[in-house]
C-alpha positions in Angstrom: 11.4 -4.8 -5.9 12.4 -5.8 -9.4 10.8 -8.8 -10.9 13.1 -11.8 -10.7 11.5 -13.2 -13.9 12.4 -10.0 -15.8 15.9 -10.1 -14.4 16.4 -13.7 -15.6 14.7 -13.4 -18.9 16.0 -9.9 -19.9 19.3 -9.4 -18.0 20.6 -6.9 -20.5 17.5 -4.7 -20.2 17.8 -4.7 -16.4 21.5 -4.0 -16.6 21.0 -1.0 -19.0 18.2 0.3 -16.8 20.4 0.2 -13.7 23.3 1.8 -15.5 21.0 4.8 -16.3 20.8 5.2 -12.5 24.5 4.7 -11.9 23.9 1.4 -10.2 26.3 -1.5 -10.9 25.4 -5.0 -9.6 26.5 -8.6 -10.4 23.2 -9.8 -11.9 24.8 -13.2 -12.7 25.1 -13.9 -9.0 21.4 -13.2 -8.4 20.5 -15.4 -11.4 22.7 -18.2 -10.0 21.0 -18.0 -6.6 17.6 -18.2 -8.3 18.5 -21.2 -10.4 20.0 -22.9 -7.3 16.8 -22.3 -5.4 14.6 -23.5 -8.2 16.7 -26.7 -8.5 16.3 -27.5 -4.9 12.6 -26.7 -5.0 12.1 -29.2 -7.9 14.0 -31.8 -6.0 11.9 -31.1 -2.9 8.7 -31.4 -4.8 9.9 -34.8 -6.3 10.6 -36.0 -2.8 7.2 -35.0 -1.6 5.7 -37.1 -4.4 7.8 -40.1 -3.4 6.9 -39.6 0.3 3.2 -39.6 -0.7 3.6 -42.9 -2.6 5.5 -44.5 0.3 2.8 -43.5 2.8 0.1 -45.0 0.6 2.2 -48.2 0.3 2.7 -48.2 4.1 -1.0 -48.0 4.8 -1.6 -51.0 2.4 1.1 -53.1 4.0 0.6 -55.3 7.1 2.0 -53.7 10.2 4.6 -56.5 10.6 6.1 -55.6 7.2 6.2 -51.8 7.5 9.7 -51.4 9.0 11.6 -50.8 5.8 9.0 -48.5 4.4 8.9 -46.4 7.6 12.7 -46.2 7.6 12.4 -44.8 4.0 9.7 -42.4 5.0 11.8 -41.1 7.9 14.9 -40.7 5.7 13.0 -38.8 3.0 11.3 -36.6 5.6 14.7 -35.6 7.0 16.0 -34.9 3.5 13.0 -32.7 2.8 13.5 -30.7 6.0 17.2 -30.2 5.1 16.2 -29.0 1.6 13.6 -26.6 2.9 16.2 -25.0 5.2 18.5 -24.6 2.2 15.6 -23.1 0.1 14.7 -20.7 2.9 18.4 -19.6 3.1 18.5 -19.0 -0.6 15.2 -17.1 -0.5 16.6 -14.8 2.1 19.8 -14.2 0.2 17.8 -13.5 -3.0 15.6 -11.0 -1.3 18.6 -9.3 0.3 20.2 -9.1 -3.2 17.1 -7.6 -4.7 16.1 -5.1 -2.0 18.9 -2.5 -2.6 18.2 -2.4 -6.4 16.1 0.7 -7.5 13.3 0.6 -10.0 14.1 0.8 -13.7 13.5 4.1 -15.5 10.6 4.2 -18.0 11.8 4.4 -21.6 10.5 8.0 -21.9 12.6 9.2 -18.9 15.6 11.3 -20.1 19.0 9.8 -19.4 21.3 11.9 -17.2 22.4 12.5 -13.6 22.4 16.3 -13.1 19.4 18.6 -12.8 20.3 20.0 -16.2 19.3 16.7 -17.8 15.7 17.0 -16.5 13.1 17.8 -19.2 10.8 20.7 -18.8 7.4 19.8 -20.2 5.3 23.0 -19.9 4.6 26.2 -17.9 1.5 27.7 -16.5 0.9 31.3 -15.5 3.1 34.4 -15.6 5.7 34.8 -12.8 4.9 37.9 -10.7 6.9 41.0 -11.5 7.6 43.8 -9.0 8.3 47.5 -9.2 10.4 47.1 -6.0 13.2 44.6 -5.0 11.3 41.5 -3.8 12.4 40.2 -0.4 12.9 36.5 0.4 10.4 34.5 2.5 13.0 34.5 5.3 13.0 38.3 5.5 9.2 38.5 5.1 8.5 35.8 7.7 10.7 37.4 10.2 9.3 40.9 9.7 5.8 39.6 9.9 6.6 37.7 13.1 5.4 34.4 11.7 8.7 32.5 11.2 11.0 32.2 14.1 14.2 30.2 13.6 15.7 31.4 16.9 12.8 29.8 18.8 13.1 26.7 16.6 16.9 26.4 17.4 16.2 26.9 21.1 13.7 24.0 21.1 15.2 21.5 18.7 18.5 22.8 17.3 19.5 24.4 14.0 17.2 24.2 10.9 14.0 23.8 12.9 11.4 26.5 12.6 8.5 27.8 14.7 5.6 29.1 12.6 3.1 31.2 14.6 0.2 33.5 14.4 -1.3 34.1 10.9 1.6 32.0 9.5 0.3 28.9 11.4 -3.2 29.7 10.3 -2.0 29.9 6.7 -0.3 26.4 7.1 -3.6 25.0 8.5 -5.6 26.6 5.7 -3.3 25.0 3.0 -3.7 21.6 4.6 -7.5 21.9 4.8 -7.7 23.3 1.3 -5.7 20.4 -0.2 -7.5 17.7 1.8 -10.9 19.0 0.9 -9.9 19.3 -2.7 -8.9 15.6 -3.0 -11.6 14.2 -0.7 -14.6 16.2 -1.9 -13.8 16.7 -5.6 -11.8 13.5 -6.5 -13.2 11.0 -4.0 -10.0 10.1 -2.2 -10.2 8.4 1.2 -8.5 10.4 3.9 -6.3 8.5 6.4 -4.0 9.5 9.2 -0.8 7.4 9.7 1.4 6.9 12.8 4.5 9.1 12.7 6.7 6.3 14.0 7.1 3.3 11.7 8.8 -0.1 11.9 11.9 -0.8 9.9 10.1 -3.4 7.8 7.4 -1.0 6.9 9.9 1.5 5.6 11.8 -1.2 3.8 8.6 -2.4 2.1 7.8 1.2 1.1 11.2 1.6 -0.6 12.3 4.3 1.8 14.9 2.0 3.3 17.7 1.4 2.6 18.2 4.7 0.6 16.8 7.1 3.3 18.0 5.0 6.3 21.0 7.2 7.2 18.8 10.4 6.9 16.1 9.1 9.3 15.5 10.0 12.9 15.1 6.8 15.0 13.9 5.7 18.4 16.4 3.0 19.0 14.8 1.6 22.2 11.7 0.6 20.3 13.3 0.2 16.9 10.9 2.8 15.3 11.7 5.5 12.9 10.1 8.9 12.2 8.5 9.1 8.7 11.3 10.4 6.4 8.7 11.4 3.8 7.1 10.1 0.7 3.6 8.8 -0.1 5.1 5.3 -0.4 4.5 4.8 3.4 0.8 4.5 2.6 1.4 1.3 0.6 2.0 -0.6 3.9 -1.8 -0.4 4.6 -2.2 -3.1 2.0 0.9 -5.3 2.6 0.3 -9.0 2.0 -3.2 -8.4 0.8 -5.1 -9.8 -2.2 -7.4 -7.0 -3.6 -10.4 -7.6 -5.9 -11.3 -5.8 -9.0 -14.3 -4.3 -7.1 -11.9 -2.6 -4.6 -9.8 -1.0 -7.3 -8.7 1.7 -7.8 -7.5 2.5 -4.3 -7.2 6.3 -3.7 -5.8 7.5 -0.4 -4.8 11.0 0.8 -3.1 11.9 4.1 -1.4 14.9 5.7 1.7 14.1 7.7 4.9 15.8 9.1 8.0 14.4 7.6 11.5 14.4 9.1 14.9 14.4 7.3 18.3 14.8 8.9 19.8 16.4 5.8 17.0 19.0 5.7 14.3 19.4 3.0 11.8 16.8 1.8 12.7 13.3 0.6 9.5 13.4 -1.5 10.8 16.2 -3.7 14.0 16.4 -5.7 17.0 18.3 -4.4 16.9 22.0 -5.1 19.1 25.0 -4.2 15.9 26.8 -3.3 14.4 24.2 -1.0 13.7 24.8 2.6 16.6 23.2 4.6 14.3 22.5 7.6 14.5 19.1 9.2 10.7 19.0 9.8 8.3 19.7 7.0 4.7 18.6 6.3 3.1 17.2 3.2 -0.3 16.2 1.7 0.4 12.8 0.2 -1.5 10.6 -2.2 -1.4 6.9 -3.0 -3.2 5.1 -5.8 -3.3 1.4 -6.6 -4.5 0.7 -10.2 -4.5 -2.0 -12.8 -1.2 -2.2 -14.7 -2.6 -1.1 -18.1 -4.1 2.0 -16.5 -1.1 3.4 -14.5 0.3 5.9 -17.0 -3.1 7.3 -17.9 -3.8 7.7 -14.2 -0.4 9.4 -13.8 -1.6 12.2 -16.2 -4.9 12.4 -14.3 -3.0 12.8 -11.0 -0.8 15.5 -12.5 -3.9 17.3 -13.7 -5.4 17.2 -10.2 -2.3 18.7 -8.6 -1.9 21.3 -11.3 -5.5 22.4 -10.7 -4.7 22.7 -7.0 -1.8 25.1 -7.7 -3.8 27.0 -10.3 -6.4 27.8 -7.7 -3.7 29.2 -5.5 -2.7 31.3 -8.6 1.0 30.3 -8.4 2.9 30.2 -11.7 4.7 26.9 -12.2 6.5 24.6 -14.5 6.2 20.8 -14.9 9.5 18.9 -15.1 10.2 15.2 -15.9 13.1 14.0 -13.8 16.1 12.4 -15.5 17.1 8.8 -14.7 19.8 9.8 -12.1 17.4 12.1 -10.2 14.5 9.6 -9.9 13.4 8.5 -6.4 14.4 5.0 -5.5 11.0 3.4 -6.2 10.0 5.4 -9.2 9.9 4.5 -12.9 8.9 8.0 -13.8 8.6 11.2 -11.7 7.1 14.6 -12.7 7.6 17.6 -10.4 5.7 20.8 -10.3 7.9 23.7 -9.4 6.9 27.3 -8.6 9.0 30.4 -9.3 10.5 32.2 -6.2 10.9 35.9 -7.4 13.4 36.9 -4.6 15.7 33.9 -5.1 15.1 33.8 -8.9 14.9 30.0 -8.7 12.2 27.3 -9.1 11.1 25.5 -5.9 9.5 22.1 -6.1 6.0 22.2 -4.5 4.7 18.8 -5.6 5.7 15.6 -7.4 3.9 12.6 -8.9 5.5 9.2 -9.5 4.6 5.9 -11.1 6.2 3.0 -9.3 4.7 0.4 -11.6 4.7 -2.9 -9.7 8.0 -2.2 -7.9 6.4 -1.4 -4.5 3.5 -3.8 -4.7 5.9 -6.7 -5.4 8.1 -5.5 -2.5 5.0 -5.3 -0.2 3.4 -8.4 -1.6 0.2 -6.6 -2.7 -1.7 -8.5 -5.4 -5.1 -8.2 -7.0 -7.5 -10.5 -8.8 -8.6 -9.2 -12.2 -12.2 -9.6 -13.5 -10.9 -12.5 -15.6 -9.7 -14.2 -12.4 -6.0 -13.7 -13.0 -3.8 -12.7 -10.1 -1.2 -10.0 -10.7 0.6 -7.1 -8.9 -1.2 -3.8 -9.3 0.7 -0.6 -10.1 1.1 2.0 -7.4 1.4 5.8 -7.9 2.4 8.2 -5.2 2.4 11.9 -4.9 3.5 14.7 -2.7 0.4 16.7 -3.7 1.6 19.8 -1.7 4.6 20.5 0.3 3.0 22.8 2.9 5.9 24.8 4.2 7.4 25.2 0.8 4.1 26.4 -0.5 3.9 28.9 2.4 7.4 30.2 1.4 6.2 30.6 -2.2 3.1 32.5 -1.2 5.1 34.9 0.9 7.4 35.7 -2.0 4.8 35.8 -4.8 2.1 37.7 -2.9 4.3 40.3 -1.1 3.7 44.0 -1.2 6.1 46.9 -1.1 5.2 47.7 2.5 6.2 44.1 3.6 2.6 42.9 3.9 1.5 39.7 2.1 -1.8 39.2 0.3 -3.6 35.9 1.1 -4.6 33.9 -2.0 -8.3 34.3 -2.7 -9.1 30.6 -2.3 -7.7 30.6 1.2 -9.4 33.7 2.6 -12.6 32.0 3.8 -10.5 29.6 5.9 -8.1 32.3 7.1 -10.7 34.9 7.9 -8.4 37.6 6.6 -7.0 38.8 3.3 -3.7 40.4 4.3 -0.8 39.3 6.5 0.7 42.4 8.2 3.2 43.0 11.0 0.6 44.8 13.1 
């Protein structure tokens, strides 16, 4: 959630930031509500002071002479209750006005609304070249007997996939590889989250309202399947005051994600993305001091690049433009692998700095070593989109006979080095 102080003190800055995301809002109305609330709050505080004085006078006055004072106390108490109801109503209206507003883009984020405005930062590795026409992951998966869209449709409808045999083992190996990498080498704490979440939890995570229409819901219990994004992890610390000793927070989880439009909500739209309604991701969340967040963003990016380098997948790093940013992000960097058959880049991972947007929205605060209380910055990442990485491996490591070589780093977990149709 945007800082109300920032909005009031620098409305032009906020307006320009929102315009970069094609968002138009009447900031003057929000400022008017805030000023009205503050005026009533000051009046209420003044009445509390008067009430305290009257009660002290009443205690010092003989019982027979207290009638007038008690009448005044009753009158002021009723006025205070009325004011508090008005303040609560204004607080609700203010929050409802602020919740739909996205985060402001960082000044380094390129301005634009199409994928062509994204900024490529660097590349690693050399895309695989073939002496034969490469086949798509769909063809390879079908011929190897590991991807079955017909069975998926029979069970759940179109754009659901059954992954079986060595394909399922490859998915499991990717999850284990990624979780072990972050927990053993980078000291992340592994957690497992419920798949069904409350509306308020998704609202605090910045996934609602933008992903609300794309979510699967259980109406009877008012619960929703996780639509994707590491921001869900932030709810573990809602309404908490952290200490400097508990910072930084580093969490990693593996979770299925569900999206009615198909694809992953954690990654930017791509013509090459898998259109499946159910995918899975290894997700990260970090809570850090505000002055460290952009340094930590680069460290987080380095960690994920190292993960993909060990899989020996050529990739590029891209900074998303303002119009492509996720709702809660001030800056997002994606890591995209080259699909040789489709001749397109496919996003496999992304890292975002939310600054204080989500911690303010979730009311997460921390006490600095100097004793000051502030909102920490949160960073989230889809460290690895498991099914999209599977699709990339199938295309990059394919052989002329239709078999697929298993990346070296996954062979000990797979127990084999080649996927074949036999």
